C-alpha positions in Angstrom: 98.9 84.3 93.1 99.1 87.5 95.1 97.2 90.4 95.0 98.0 93.5 92.6 95.9 95.9 94.7 94.5 95.7 98.3 92.8 97.1 100.9 91.3 96.1 104.1 89.7 98.3 107.0 89.1 96.8 110.5 86.0 98.1 112.3 87.1 100.2 115.2 83.6 101.6 115.8 80.8 100.6 117.6 78.4 99.1 115.0 74.7 100.2 115.3 74.9 103.0 114.1 71.8 104.8 112.4 71.7 104.3 108.3 69.9 107.8 107.9 72.8 109.6 109.0 74.5 111.3 106.1 78.2 110.5 105.8 80.6 113.5 106.9 84.4 112.6 106.1 86.6 114.9 107.6 89.9 113.6 106.5 92.1 110.7 107.4 94.9 110.2 109.9 98.2 108.8 108.7 99.3 106.1 111.0 102.3 104.6 108.4 103.6 104.5 105.2 106.1 102.1 103.4 106.6 98.7 103.1 105.2 96.3 104.4 103.6 92.5 104.8 100.4 90.3 105.2 98.4 87.6 104.3 96.9 88.4 101.0 93.8 86.9 99.2 93.2 87.9 95.7 90.0 88.0 93.2 89.1 89.5 90.0 88.9 93.1 89.9 85.3 94.2 89.7 83.3 97.5 88.1 85.4 100.4 89.2 88.1 98.4 89.8 91.1 98.7 87.1 94.0 97.1 87.9 97.2 96.1 85.7 96.8 93.1 86.5 93.0 92.7 86.9 92.8 91.3 90.2 92.4 92.9 93.3 93.4 92.1 96.8 92.5 91.9 100.7 95.5 92.0 103.1 94.6 91.1 106.6 97.5 90.7 109.2 99.6 93.7 107.4 102.8 95.0 109.4 104.8 97.4 108.1 108.2 96.6 107.9 109.8 99.8 106.8 109.1 103.2 106.6 111.0 104.0 103.5 109.7 105.5 100.2 112.2 103.8 98.3 110.8 100.4 97.5 112.4 97.2 96.2 111.2 96.3 93.0 111.3 92.7 93.3 108.3 90.1 92.9 106.4 90.3 96.6 107.5 93.6 97.6 104.0 95.9 99.2 104.1 99.0 99.7 101.6 101.6 101.1 99.4 103.7 103.2 98.0 103.0 106.8 95.0 105.4 108.2 91.9 105.9 109.6 89.1 107.4 108.8 87.8 110.1 110.2 84.1 111.7 110.9 80.8 110.7 111.7 79.2 108.3 112.0 81.5 105.9 113.3 81.1 102.8 111.5 79.2 104.0 108.8 80.7 102.8 105.4 82.0 104.9 102.9 83.3 104.6 99.4 87.1 106.0 99.0 89.5 105.6 96.0 92.9 104.9 95.5 94.3 106.5 92.4 97.8 105.1 91.4 100.0 107.2 88.6 102.5 104.7 87.2 106.0 106.3 86.3 106.5 106.4 81.8 105.9 104.8 80.0 103.3 103.0 82.5 102.5 99.5 83.1 102.5 97.3 79.7 100.2 93.7 80.5 102.1 91.1 78.6 98.6 88.8 78.6 96.3 92.0 76.9 98.9 94.0 75.5 96.9 97.3 77.6 99.0 100.0 79.1 98.1 101.9 82.3 99.6 105.1 83.2 97.2 106.0 86.1 94.5 104.2 87.6 91.5 105.1 90.1 90.0 102.2 92.2 87.0 102.5 94.6 87.0 100.5 97.5 82.9 100.8 99.0 82.0 100.2 102.3 85.5 101.2 104.2 84.3 102.4 108.4 84.6 105.4 109.5 86.5 105.1 112.3 88.4 102.4 110.9 92.2 101.4 110.4 92.8 101.0 106.7 95.2 99.7 104.2 95.9 100.7 100.5 98.9 100.3 98.2 100.3 98.0 95.7 102.0 94.5 95.6 104.4 93.4 92.8 102.8 90.2 91.5 104.9 89.6 88.4 108.2 90.8 87.3 106.4 92.8 84.2 104.8 94.8 86.6 107.7 96.6 88.3 108.4 99.9 86.6 111.3 101.6 88.2 110.4 105.4 89.1 108.2 108.0 91.2 104.8 106.2 92.1 102.3 108.5 93.5 99.3 106.9 95.6 96.5 109.2 96.4 93.1 108.5 98.7 90.4 110.1 97.6 86.7 110.7 99.2 84.2 111.9 96.5 86.2 114.9 94.7 88.3 115.5 97.8 92.3 114.2 98.0 92.6 113.0 101.5 95.9 112.3 101.5 98.8 111.4 99.1 102.5 109.4 98.9 105.5 109.2 96.9 107.0 106.1 96.5 110.6 105.4 94.2 110.6 102.0 92.8 114.2 100.5 91.9 114.2 97.7 89.8 116.4 94.6 91.3 118.8 93.7 88.5 
């Protein structure tokens, strides 16, 4: 099964940073938004990681295929944002959050009956100075809700970036 939500950071900063230094996140630099492909590995969601399918995953070797914010609603489609975390000290791990607002009426998991209209997922140990990607991938037909999807990246109580995507259902 492919992943429902995914994230991965590539360490772009030097290791060996003093652990006692408090992280200072100054923002993120968006490098790509749109649809992409990648090698996915999925695992059950942990505490603080709620997703409609109950899984969270990691993508490696991602490649952006389109910078369009119009997303084809079909199983296998992945979309999101690639960015670099700005701040100090380089290489320090921080927890970022991916907040997603789903279009009405939300996503209903037919296996549990649960309906989600929003979610906020914690991704610990994302590295300052690293290149990261966060987004959503359709594993099941029932996840595909046409309309406006909003993805936001947060650090503590500060929104660092947001992007809207319009998902269209394939008939």
